[in-house]
C-alpha positions in Angstrom: -9.3 4.3 -3.9 -8.8 2.3 -0.7 -8.3 4.0 2.7 -4.6 3.2 2.8 -3.9 5.1 -0.4 -6.1 8.0 0.7 -4.3 8.3 4.1 -0.9 8.2 2.4 -2.0 11.0 0.0 -3.6 13.1 2.8 -0.5 12.7 5.0 1.8 13.5 2.1 -0.2 16.7 1.4 0.0 17.6 5.1 3.8 17.6 4.8 4.8 14.1 6.1 8.1 13.0 4.6 7.7 9.4 5.6 4.3 9.4 3.8 5.9 10.9 0.8 8.6 8.2 0.8 6.0 5.4 1.1 3.8 6.9 -1.6 6.8 7.2 -4.0 7.7 3.6 -3.3 4.2 2.2 -3.8 3.8 4.2 -7.1 7.2 3.2 -8.4 6.5 -0.4 -7.6 3.1 -0.1 -9.4 1.2 -1.5 -6.4 -2.6 -2.0 -7.0 -4.3 1.3 -6.9 -1.3 3.4 -8.0 -3.1 4.9 -11.0 -6.1 6.0 -8.9 -3.6 7.6 -6.5 -1.9 9.5 -9.3 -5.3 10.7 -10.5 -6.0 12.1 -7.1 -2.5 13.8 -7.0 -2.6 15.2 -10.5 -4.7 18.4 -9.8 -2.0 19.5 -7.3 0.7 19.4 -9.9 2.1 21.9 -12.4 3.9 24.3 -10.1 7.4 22.8 -9.7 10.1 23.5 -12.2 11.9 20.5 -13.6 15.6 20.7 -14.4 17.2 17.8 -16.2 20.9 17.2 -15.6 22.5 14.7 -18.0 25.9 13.9 -19.6 28.4 11.2 -19.9 29.3 8.8 -17.0 32.0 10.3 -14.8 31.2 13.9 -15.6 30.4 14.7 -12.0 26.7 15.1 -12.4 25.9 13.9 -8.9 28.3 16.4 -7.3 27.0 19.2 -9.5 23.4 18.3 -8.6 24.4 18.4 -5.0 25.8 21.9 -5.4 22.9 23.2 -7.4 20.5 21.9 -4.7 22.5 23.6 -2.0 22.3 26.9 -3.8 18.6 26.6 -4.3 18.0 25.7 -0.6 20.1 28.8 0.4 17.6 30.8 -1.6 14.7 29.4 0.4 13.6 26.9 -2.2 12.4 23.4 -1.6 14.1 20.8 -3.8 13.4 17.3 -4.9 16.1 15.2 -6.5 15.4 12.2 -8.7 18.7 10.3 -9.4 18.1 7.9 -12.2 20.6 5.0 -12.3 21.1 2.1 -14.7 19.1 -1.0 -13.8 20.7 -4.2 -12.8 19.9 -6.8 -15.5 19.2 -9.3 -12.7 17.3 -7.5 -9.9 16.0 -4.6 -11.9 17.3 -2.3 -9.1 19.6 0.7 -9.4 23.3 -0.2 -9.9 25.1 3.0 -9.0 23.1 4.1 -6.0 23.3 7.9 -6.5 21.6 8.3 -3.1 24.9 7.3 -1.5 26.7 10.1 -3.3 24.1 12.6 -2.2 24.0 11.8 1.5 25.3 15.3 2.4 22.5 17.2 0.6 19.8 14.7 1.6 20.2 15.9 5.2 19.3 19.5 4.2 15.9 20.8 5.3 13.6 21.0 2.3 15.5 18.4 0.2 14.2 15.0 -0.7 16.4 12.5 -2.7 15.1 9.5 -4.5 17.3 7.1 -6.4 15.5 5.2 -9.1 16.4 2.5 -11.7 15.7 3.0 -15.4 14.3 -0.6 -15.5 15.4 -0.9 -19.2 13.9 2.4 -20.4 15.8 3.9 -23.3 16.8 7.5 -22.8 17.5 7.0 -19.1 13.9 7.7 -17.9 10.8 5.6 -17.3 7.2 6.5 -16.6 7.8 5.9 -12.9 10.3 8.7 -12.8 7.8 11.1 -14.3 5.2 10.0 -11.7 7.6 10.6 -8.9 8.3 14.1 -10.2 4.6 14.8 -10.1 4.4 13.5 -6.5 7.3 15.8 -5.5 5.5 18.6 -7.2 2.3 17.9 -5.3 4.3 17.7 -2.1 5.3 21.3 -2.6 8.8 21.1 -4.0 9.7 24.3 -5.9 12.3 22.5 -8.0 12.8 18.9 -9.1 16.3 18.1 -10.3 16.4 15.0 -12.5 19.9 13.5 -12.8 19.8 10.9 -15.6 22.0 8.0 -16.3 24.3 9.4 -19.0 24.5 6.4 -21.4 25.2 8.1 -24.6 23.0 8.1 -27.7 19.8 7.3 -25.9 20.3 10.1 -23.4 17.6 12.4 -24.9 14.4 11.3 -23.2 14.9 13.8 -20.3 14.1 16.7 -22.7 10.5 15.4 -22.9 10.2 15.7 -19.1 12.2 18.6 -17.9 11.6 22.3 -18.4 15.3 22.9 -19.2 18.2 20.5 -19.6 21.8 20.9 -18.5 24.3 18.8 -20.5 27.5 18.2 -18.5 30.8 17.5 -20.3 34.3 17.1 -18.9 37.8 17.4 -20.4 39.7 14.3 -21.4 36.8 12.1 -22.4 36.2 13.2 -26.0 32.9 14.7 -24.8 32.7 17.3 -27.6 32.9 14.6 -30.2 30.5 12.4 -28.3 28.1 15.3 -28.1 28.0 15.4 -31.9 27.6 11.6 -32.2 24.9 11.3 -29.6 22.8 14.3 -30.8 22.7 15.8 -27.3 23.5 19.2 -28.9 19.8 19.5 -29.7 18.7 18.8 -26.1 21.0 21.2 -24.2 19.6 24.5 -22.9 22.8 25.0 -21.0 26.2 23.4 -21.5 28.3 22.8 -18.4 32.0 22.0 -18.7 32.6 20.4 -15.3 36.0 19.6 -13.8 37.2 22.8 -15.5 40.4 22.8 -13.4 41.7 20.0 -15.6 43.8 20.5 -18.7 41.7 20.7 -21.9 38.6 22.5 -20.4 39.1 25.5 -22.6 39.4 23.2 -25.6 36.1 21.6 -24.8 34.5 25.0 -24.6 35.9 26.0 -28.0 34.7 22.7 -29.5 31.2 23.4 -28.2 31.3 27.0 -29.4 32.4 25.7 -32.9 29.4 23.3 -33.0 27.1 26.1 -31.8 28.3 28.4 -34.5 27.3 25.8 -37.1 23.9 25.6 -35.5 23.4 29.4 -35.3 23.8 29.6 -39.1 20.4 28.0 -39.1 19.0 30.8 -36.9 19.1 29.0 -33.6 19.8 30.8 -30.3 23.0 29.3 -28.9 22.8 27.8 -25.4 25.2 29.4 -22.8 28.3 27.5 -21.7 29.5 27.5 -18.1 32.7 26.1 -16.6 32.4 24.6 -13.1 34.4 22.7 -10.6 31.6 21.0 -8.7 33.8 19.5 -6.0 34.9 23.0 -5.0 31.7 24.8 -5.9 33.5 27.0 -8.5 31.2 28.5 -11.1 28.0 26.9 -9.7 26.4 30.1 -8.4 26.6 31.7 -11.8 25.1 28.5 -13.3 22.2 28.6 -10.9 21.6 32.2 -11.7 21.3 31.4 -15.4 19.2 28.4 -14.7 16.7 30.5 -12.7 16.7 33.2 -15.3 16.0 30.6 -18.0 13.2 29.0 -16.0 11.3 32.2 -16.1 10.7 31.5 -19.7 11.9 28.0 -20.5 13.0 28.0 -24.2 11.4 24.7 -25.1 8.4 24.7 -22.7 5.8 25.7 -25.3 7.5 23.7 -28.0 7.6 20.4 -26.0 4.5 20.7 -23.8 2.2 18.9 -26.2 4.9 16.4 -27.1 5.6 15.7 -23.4 1.9 14.9 -22.8 1.7 12.8 -26.0 4.8 10.8 -25.0 3.5 10.2 -21.5 0.0 9.1 -22.7 1.6 6.6 -25.2 4.0 5.4 -22.5 1.2 4.8 -20.0 -0.9 2.9 -22.5 2.0 0.8 -23.7 3.0 -0.2 -20.1 -0.5 -1.1 -19.1 -1.1 -3.1 -22.3 2.1 -5.0 -21.8 1.3 -5.7 -18.2 -2.2 -6.9 -19.1 -0.8 -9.2 -21.8 1.9 -10.6 -19.5 -0.6 -11.3 -16.8 -3.0 -13.1 -19.2 -0.2 -14.9 -21.0 1.5 -16.3 -17.9 -1.8 -17.6 -16.5 -2.3 -21.4 -16.6 1.2 -21.9 -18.1 0.4 -20.4 -21.5 3.7 -18.7 -21.8 5.7 -21.8 -20.8 3.9 -23.8 -23.5 4.7 -21.2 -26.1 8.4 -21.3 -25.0 8.4 -25.1 -25.5 6.7 -24.8 -28.9 9.4 -22.4 -30.1 12.2 -24.6 -28.6 10.9 -27.6 -30.4 10.2 -25.6 -33.5 6.6 -26.7 -33.4 5.7 -23.1 -33.9 7.6 -20.0 -34.8 7.6 -17.0 -32.4 5.9 -14.7 -35.0 2.8 -16.9 -35.3 2.6 -17.1 -31.5 2.7 -13.4 -31.2 0.0 -13.0 -33.8 -2.2 -15.4 -31.9 -1.7 -13.6 -28.7 -2.5 -10.2 -30.2 -5.5 -11.4 -32.3 -8.1 -10.7 -29.7 -7.0 -7.1 -29.6 -7.3 -6.5 -33.3 -11.1 -5.7 -33.4 -10.6 -3.3 -30.5 -7.8 -1.5 -32.3 -9.6 -1.4 -35.7 -7.1 -3.8 -37.3 -8.1 -6.6 -39.6 
């Protein structure tokens, strides 16, 4: 590891917020040496509790995340927030800019907010977000709140990263039906009906309870349901109390721990392999020639892919 990485890590561990921000940016951008940096950070991880906050767009997740962070800070806790936004298809950057909606909480002592792009990752998370959570953990954060995109059926990846998951629904958007369709019933440790001062909030609660009743027939323990009005802070304190209580013995921690590690390992290998192949393929105009061959139908894309992957076959034990 070069001296610049080492100094950043040492300064971060000494409590420097600017060093933390630079370290996060360099790891997120996958600058040369990022993996060695994460190896150096890893022994200092494992203490922070990760809370996933997900749900449909417009459910008020950012405001709710703000309120939860404030309550935790008032209890003397240090909080990191990772706000994962959809990626721009052109720049690859975050579209919504959750950091702008969290300006008030980002000024609180002990709070660090990072807005990140999914960069095309299904489920609203990518490996960089997991790495940033580790960095915040090593920095000394007690809690890391991960607010995810909320894109519907793919909004399940957070369960493989967080200790517990809050699924946020609101009246008037057909969220109960969407919950059935998207399969987010299975990922919720706590249901939150936000904007509960609107008409239809009780109906959403009843719909969730009806779905949970069907699930409990199979012997499952039903997740609790909380009604909140995040803009006013109504119901958030009780939600935080339940979250802290649940984090003492996260319901899916043992169940998902091995799976989380497995998913992360596979994800890291996939990303590194893809990057290596891209780098090799774009060298000396190889990819451009392949594009022209497909355009002119000189070759089909499937044959080209097989040719590119052929050198890897012996290494992977494939004929």
